[in-house]
N, CA, C and O atoms as a DFTB+ gen file, in Angstrom:
356 C
 N C O
     1  1     -29.212       3.985      17.556
     2  2     -27.805       3.645      17.656
     3  2     -26.985       4.853      17.196
     4  3     -27.295       5.451      16.166
     5  1     -25.982       5.204      17.921
     6  2     -25.136       6.332      17.563
     7  2     -24.396       6.037      16.272
     8  3     -24.082       4.886      15.969
     9  1     -24.116       7.103      15.504
    10  2     -23.455       6.939      14.207
    11  2     -22.101       6.257      14.349
    12  3     -21.767       5.380      13.552
    13  1     -21.319       6.644      15.347
    14  2     -19.998       6.051      15.532
    15  2     -20.121       4.559      15.851
    16  3     -19.322       3.758      15.365
    17  1     -21.100       4.186      16.650
    18  2     -21.300       2.778      16.979
    19  2     -21.631       1.979      15.740
    20  3     -21.151       0.856      15.588
    21  1     -22.448       2.532      14.840
    22  2     -22.796       1.849      13.606
    23  2     -21.549       1.606      12.766
    24  3     -21.382       0.523      12.205
    25  1     -20.674       2.601      12.674
    26  2     -19.429       2.441      11.923
    27  2     -18.607       1.318      12.545
    28  3     -18.053       0.486      11.826
    29  1     -18.525       1.286      13.837
    30  2     -17.727       0.271      14.513
    31  2     -18.304      -1.131      14.303
    32  3     -17.547      -2.095      14.185
    33  1     -19.635      -1.258      14.254
    34  2     -20.257      -2.570      14.137
    35  2     -20.135      -3.167      12.743
    36  3     -19.773      -4.335      12.604
    37  1     -20.432      -2.385      11.706
    38  2     -20.445      -2.960      10.371
    39  2     -19.310      -2.468       9.473
    40  3     -19.176      -2.944       8.346
    41  1     -18.501      -1.538       9.940
    42  2     -17.360      -1.064       9.170
    43  2     -17.726      -0.173       8.000
    44  3     -16.861       0.127       7.177
    45  1     -18.984       0.267       7.889
    46  2     -19.406       1.128       6.785
    47  2     -19.311       2.596       7.169
    48  3     -19.621       2.985       8.295
    49  1     -18.879       3.394       6.217
    50  2     -18.780       4.835       6.452
    51  2     -20.161       5.466       6.419
    52  3     -20.965       5.130       5.549
    53  1     -20.460       6.376       7.350
    54  2     -21.743       7.078       7.331
    55  2     -21.866       7.939       6.061
    56  3     -20.860       8.260       5.428
    57  1     -23.083       8.303       5.700
    58  2     -23.343       9.121       4.522
    59  2     -22.489      10.384       4.555
    60  3     -22.408      11.053       5.586
    61  1     -21.857      10.713       3.438
    62  2     -21.038      11.923       3.331
    63  2     -19.591      11.724       3.735
    64  3     -18.787      12.655       3.671
    65  1     -19.257      10.505       4.153
    66  2     -17.873      10.206       4.526
    67  2     -17.402       8.961       3.774
    68  3     -18.207       8.212       3.220
    69  1     -16.100       8.759       3.766
    70  2     -15.502       7.603       3.104
    71  2     -14.185       7.287       3.807
    72  3     -13.540       8.185       4.351
    73  1     -13.786       6.028       3.799
    74  2     -12.496       5.664       4.377
    75  2     -11.400       5.925       3.354
    76  3     -11.545       5.594       2.177
    77  1     -10.303       6.520       3.809
    78  2      -9.158       6.813       2.954
    79  2      -7.921       6.187       3.586
    80  3      -7.674       6.353       4.780
    81  1      -7.147       5.468       2.780
    82  2      -5.890       4.893       3.250
    83  2      -4.850       6.008       3.274
    84  3      -4.559       6.615       2.244
    85  1      -4.296       6.273       4.444
    86  2      -3.321       7.358       4.564
    87  2      -1.966       6.978       3.976
    88  3      -1.105       7.842       3.808
    89  1      -1.763       5.699       3.660
    90  2      -0.495       5.266       3.082
    91  2      -0.478       5.396       1.559
    92  3       0.561       5.703       0.974
    93  1      -1.641       5.162       0.905
    94  2      -1.634       5.143      -0.559
    95  2      -2.703       6.011      -1.209
    96  3      -2.636       6.250      -2.414
    97  1      -3.688       6.490      -0.454
    98  2      -4.718       7.358      -1.008
    99  2      -5.911       6.643      -1.612
   100  3      -6.764       7.291      -2.218
   101  1      -6.000       5.326      -1.469
   102  2      -7.164       4.604      -1.976
   103  2      -8.382       4.892      -1.098
   104  3      -8.245       5.280       0.062
   105  1      -9.598       4.692      -1.677
   106  2     -10.843       4.969      -0.963
   107  2     -11.718       3.723      -0.907
   108  3     -11.635       2.850      -1.771
   109  1     -12.559       3.655       0.125
   110  2     -13.505       2.549       0.263
   111  2     -14.685       2.992       1.119
   112  3     -14.520       3.775       2.055
   113  1     -15.869       2.491       0.799
   114  2     -17.059       2.768       1.614
   115  2     -17.019       1.974       2.914
   116  3     -17.674       2.342       3.888
   117  1     -16.251       0.883       2.933
   118  2     -16.140       0.084       4.157
   119  2     -14.670       0.013       4.574
   120  3     -13.772       0.017       3.732
   121  1     -14.446      -0.052       5.868
   122  2     -13.070      -0.098       6.378
   123  2     -12.300      -1.299       5.837
   124  3     -11.078      -1.247       5.697
   125  1     -13.017      -2.376       5.535
   126  2     -12.356      -3.613       5.115
   127  2     -12.351      -3.817       3.610
   128  3     -11.947      -4.880       3.139
   129  1     -12.793      -2.818       2.840
   130  2     -12.724      -2.885       1.394
   131  2     -13.768      -3.775       0.746
   132  3     -13.600      -4.191      -0.400
   133  1     -14.838      -4.074       1.460
   134  2     -15.860      -4.972       0.921
   135  2     -16.944      -4.239       0.134
   136  3     -17.727      -4.880      -0.567
   137  1     -17.006      -2.906       0.234
   138  2     -18.031      -2.132      -0.454
   139  2     -17.386      -0.959      -1.189
   140  3     -16.732      -0.120      -0.568
   141  1     -17.568      -0.898      -2.509
   142  2     -17.103       0.225      -3.339
   143  2     -15.661       0.640      -3.045
   144  3     -15.394       1.820      -2.818
   145  1     -14.749      -0.295      -3.049
   146  2     -13.343       0.009      -2.777
   147  2     -12.586       0.247      -4.080
   148  3     -12.906      -0.348      -5.109
   149  1     -11.570       1.129      -4.031
   150  2     -10.678       1.293      -5.166
   151  2      -9.910      -0.008      -5.374
   152  3      -9.634      -0.736      -4.421
   153  1      -9.574      -0.287      -6.608
   154  2      -8.809      -1.493      -6.926
   155  2      -7.494      -1.502      -6.142
   156  3      -6.774      -0.503      -6.110
   157  1      -7.197      -2.616      -5.526
   158  2      -5.958      -2.750      -4.779
   159  2      -6.094      -2.516      -3.281
   160  3      -5.108      -2.636      -2.553
   161  1      -7.305      -2.182      -2.797
   162  2      -7.503      -2.003      -1.349
   163  2      -7.162      -3.324      -0.675
   164  3      -7.709      -4.366      -1.037
   165  1      -6.265      -3.287       0.298
   166  2      -5.825      -4.529       0.942
   167  2      -5.808      -4.375       2.461
   168  3      -6.282      -3.374       2.998
   169  1      -5.264      -5.363       3.136
   170  2      -5.220      -5.364       4.599
   171  2      -4.470      -4.150       5.141
   172  3      -4.853      -3.586       6.166
   173  1      -3.415      -3.754       4.460
   174  2      -2.656      -2.582       4.878
   175  2      -3.514      -1.320       4.808
   176  3      -3.432      -0.456       5.682
   177  1      -4.339      -1.220       3.762
   178  2      -5.243      -0.074       3.634
   179  2      -6.222      -0.043       4.799
   180  3      -6.505       1.023       5.346
   181  1      -6.739      -1.205       5.179
   182  2      -7.669      -1.281       6.309
   183  2      -7.002      -0.801       7.590
   184  3      -7.631      -0.129       8.407
   185  1      -5.739      -1.142       7.764
   186  2      -4.981      -0.725       8.946
   187  2      -4.770       0.791       8.964
   188  3      -4.818       1.417      10.023
   189  1      -4.535       1.378       7.779
   190  2      -4.248       2.809       7.675
   191  2      -5.481       3.643       7.325
   192  3      -5.352       4.827       7.015
   193  1      -6.673       3.043       7.368
   194  2      -7.899       3.737       6.973
   195  2      -8.323       4.787       7.999
   196  3      -8.303       4.552       9.207
   197  1      -8.706       5.947       7.476
   198  2      -9.230       7.034       8.291
   199  2     -10.544       7.490       7.677
   200  3     -10.676       7.544       6.454
   201  1     -11.499       7.813       8.509
   202  2     -12.792       8.282       8.049
   203  2     -12.680       9.754       7.673
   204  3     -12.305      10.583       8.501
   205  1     -13.007      10.080       6.416
   206  2     -12.869      11.451       5.909
   207  2     -14.167      11.947       5.315
   208  3     -14.995      11.163       4.850
   209  1     -14.339      13.264       5.333
   210  2     -15.481      13.897       4.676
   211  2     -15.245      13.870       3.168
   212  3     -14.146      14.169       2.702
   213  1     -16.287      13.510       2.403
   214  2     -16.158      13.474       0.943
   215  2     -16.106      14.875       0.344
   216  3     -15.460      15.087      -0.682
   217  1     -16.774      15.820       0.971
   218  2     -16.785      17.193       0.460
   219  2     -15.391      17.788       0.494
   220  3     -14.708      17.720       1.516
   221  1     -14.970      18.365      -0.608
   222  2     -13.680      19.032      -0.663
   223  2     -12.493      18.103      -0.853
   224  3     -11.350      18.559      -0.848
   225  1     -12.737      16.821      -1.019
   226  2     -11.656      15.858      -1.210
   227  2     -11.032      16.072      -2.594
   228  3     -11.752      16.232      -3.579
   229  1      -9.707      16.074      -2.668
   230  2      -9.018      16.211      -3.951
   231  2      -8.486      14.841      -4.364
   232  3      -7.837      14.148      -3.581
   233  1      -8.776      14.468      -5.613
   234  2      -8.348      13.182      -6.146
   235  2      -7.528      13.431      -7.400
   236  3      -7.973      14.128      -8.312
   237  1      -6.327      12.863      -7.446
   238  2      -5.441      12.972      -8.597
   239  2      -5.021      11.580      -9.014
   240  3      -4.571      10.787      -8.187
   241  1      -5.163      11.280     -10.285
   242  2      -4.810       9.952     -10.806
   243  2      -5.492       8.833     -10.026
   244  3      -4.901       7.775      -9.809
   245  1      -6.729       9.065      -9.608
   246  2      -7.493       8.037      -8.913
   247  2      -7.156       7.854      -7.445
   248  3      -7.684       6.942      -6.809
   249  1      -6.296       8.692      -6.889
   250  2      -5.921       8.591      -5.477
   251  2      -6.186       9.910      -4.764
   252  3      -6.046      10.984      -5.348
   253  1      -6.564       9.815      -3.512
   254  2      -6.811      11.016      -2.710
   255  2      -5.478      11.677      -2.386
   256  3      -4.568      11.037      -1.858
   257  1      -5.370      12.958      -2.708
   258  2      -4.152      13.708      -2.400
   259  2      -4.383      14.729      -1.288
   260  3      -3.438      15.198      -0.653
   261  1      -5.671      15.070      -1.060
   262  2      -5.986      16.000       0.017
   263  2      -7.368      15.652       0.547
   264  3      -8.313      15.479      -0.223
   265  1      -7.479      15.551       1.858
   266  2      -8.760      15.197       2.473
   267  2      -8.877      15.858       3.836
   268  3      -7.880      16.178       4.483
   269  1     -10.114      16.054       4.251
   270  2     -10.399      16.573       5.575
   271  2     -10.956      15.427       6.403
   272  3     -11.980      14.838       6.058
   273  1     -10.283      15.123       7.480
   274  2     -10.734      14.031       8.341
   275  2     -12.046      14.401       9.010
   276  3     -12.316      15.570       9.284
   277  1     -12.858      13.378       9.268
   278  2     -14.087      13.637      10.009
   279  2     -13.696      14.114      11.404
   280  3     -12.586      13.846      11.863
   281  1     -14.581      14.804      12.065
   282  2     -14.274      15.355      13.388
   283  2     -13.991      14.260      14.408
   284  3     -13.324      14.499      15.415
   285  1     -14.492      13.075      14.149
   286  2     -14.305      11.982      15.096
   287  2     -12.911      11.344      15.000
   288  3     -12.453      10.702      15.945
   289  1     -12.256      11.523      13.876
   290  2     -11.011      10.798      13.643
   291  2      -9.998      11.678      12.902
   292  3      -9.728      11.431      11.727
   293  1      -9.435      12.690      13.552
   294  2      -8.520      13.602      12.858
   295  2      -7.187      12.933      12.506
   296  3      -6.681      12.106      13.264
   297  1      -6.633      13.296      11.361
   298  2      -5.318      12.814      10.940
   299  2      -4.810      13.688       9.813
   300  3      -5.570      14.468       9.238
   301  1      -3.535      13.566       9.493
   302  2      -2.960      14.271       8.361
   303  2      -2.675      13.246       7.284
   304  3      -2.182      12.158       7.578
   305  1      -2.978      13.578       6.045
   306  2      -2.774      12.669       4.930
   307  2      -1.406      12.951       4.323
   308  3      -1.253      13.933       3.596
   309  1      -0.410      12.119       4.602
   310  2       0.933      12.375       4.095
   311  2       1.115      11.978       2.638
   312  3       2.100      12.364       2.008
   313  1       0.170      11.208       2.096
   314  2       0.335      10.673       0.755
   315  2       0.162      11.750      -0.305
   316  3      -0.858      12.438      -0.331
   317  1       1.148      11.899      -1.174
   318  2       1.045      12.751      -2.350
   319  2       1.598      11.938      -3.507
   320  3       2.774      11.572      -3.512
   321  1       0.757      11.657      -4.479
   322  2       1.163      10.827      -5.608
   323  2       1.906      11.687      -6.631
   324  3       1.367      12.683      -7.112
   325  1       3.143      11.306      -6.966
   326  2       3.887      12.033      -7.990
   327  2       3.186      11.898      -9.350
   328  3       2.413      10.961      -9.552
   329  1       3.442      12.806     -10.264
   330  2       2.827      12.759     -11.585
   331  2       3.193      11.466     -12.317
   332  3       2.355      10.896     -13.017
   333  1       4.425      11.000     -12.165
   334  2       4.821       9.725     -12.786
   335  2       5.219       8.761     -11.670
   336  3       6.000       9.110     -10.785
   337  1       4.688       7.573     -11.720
   338  2       5.011       6.582     -10.691
   339  2       4.090       6.727      -9.497
   340  3       2.953       7.180      -9.629
   341  1       4.581       6.345      -8.337
   342  2       3.778       6.426      -7.124
   343  2       4.331       5.505      -6.071
   344  3       5.257       4.733      -6.323
   345  1       3.760       5.588      -4.891
   346  2       4.218       4.764      -3.776
   347  2       3.811       3.309      -3.933
   348  3       4.582       2.405      -3.614
   349  1       2.575       3.080      -4.436
   350  2       2.065       1.715      -4.588
   351  2       1.354       1.604      -5.912
   352  3       0.797       2.583      -6.410
   353  1       1.369       0.438      -6.478
   354  2       0.681       0.211      -7.767
   355  2      -0.794       0.064      -7.560
   356  3      -1.536      -0.132      -8.523
């Protein structure tokens, strides 16, 4: 089974990748937040989830601030968490 098909069937990120919510910077091993998700992963995160490479990912205050999208799903991560406060709790 092709790697992309496996992701589509069970919603799990392949080894070396993780889903990142482009709206808030939360991470999850599954698109739907059922496996190793950051606290607060919700339906909106699933909608805004992009598959990213774990290597080189920058995390600040528990949220992804810089990520490289997997070659299969390119996107730009607009989320930057301010030092105090943030977009979402």
